[in-house]
C-alpha positions, -999 to +999 in steps of 0.1 A: +000+000+000+010+036+002+016+063+028-008+086+011-040+093+029-071+072+023-100+089+005-133+094+021-162+088-003-192+111-006-215+087+012-195+090+044-199+128+044-236+125+037-242+100+065-224+123+089-248+151+081-280+131+076-300+127+109-321+100+093-291+077+087-292+062+122-262+042+133-245+051+100-245+087+111-227+079+143-201+056+125-195+083+098-191+110+124-166+089+143-146+082+111-144+119+102-137+130+138-104+110+136-092+135+111-104+165+130-087+151+161-054+148+141-053+110+146-052+104+108-050+123+075-077+117+049-081+128+013-112+141-004-118+149-040-134+181-051-159+158-068-168+144-034-173+179-020-196+189-049-216+156-047-219+160-009-231+196-013-258+188-037-271+158-017-273+174+017-289+205+003-314+188-020-318+151-015-321+143+022-352+146+044-337+174+065-315+195+042-286+214+056-285+251+052-261+268+028-243+283+058-238+248+073-225+234+041-202+263+033-187+262+069-181+225+066-164+228+032-144+258+044-132+237+074-121+209+051-102+231+027-084+250+055-076+221+078-042+206+069-052+171+079-075+169+049-058+166+015-081+179-012-075+164-046-089+174-080-090+163-116-084+177-150-092+169-186-068+140-188-084+125-157-117+125-175-102+106-204-086+081-180-120+077-163-135+064-195-107+038-197-115+028-161-152+027-168-146+003-198-121-019-179-138-022-145-175-015-155-180+013-129-205+041-132-188+072-148-187+093-116-170+064-097-146+059-126-137+096-124-131+093-087-110+062-092-090+080-119-085+110-096-073+087-069-049+069-093-034+102-103-028+111-067-014+076-057-043+070-033-051+033-031-076+032-002-112+044-001-136+045+028-170+037+013-198+012+015-200+010-024-190-025-033-184-018-070-150-003-061-140-039-053-138-044-091-106-023-092-078-047-082-053-020-070-079-003-049-087-013-013-122-005-001-129-002+036-165-001+048-166+015+082-200-001+088-187-036+086-179-049+121 
């Protein structure tokens, strides 16, 4: 594996905010708090931040306010324990190769390509389709 930080997928951020997610909310908050406590560094893609923003403002039963979301995003971008990664045009091209090779949804292929470019090989997510990528290790914090 690598010394680079593991990436936190969008669903972990959403569960941390979504009061209707029950035990998953507690587990997601615990996971994220490890970074805020400086116990571990995590990575997040700008794609994850955008997806999170849309979901918690528009798709959950109790949407977060714009102020809450902006404050959370600002905290992540300013806190040095979070590594924010992004993608460019070549990443999008690589995402199509990953999509064809591993049969992921496009947005997951784009996230995988972004991780590959940044030498990130671990992702915290419950999404099992990431298991199709042999060089990627998926950790589901809700398992055991």
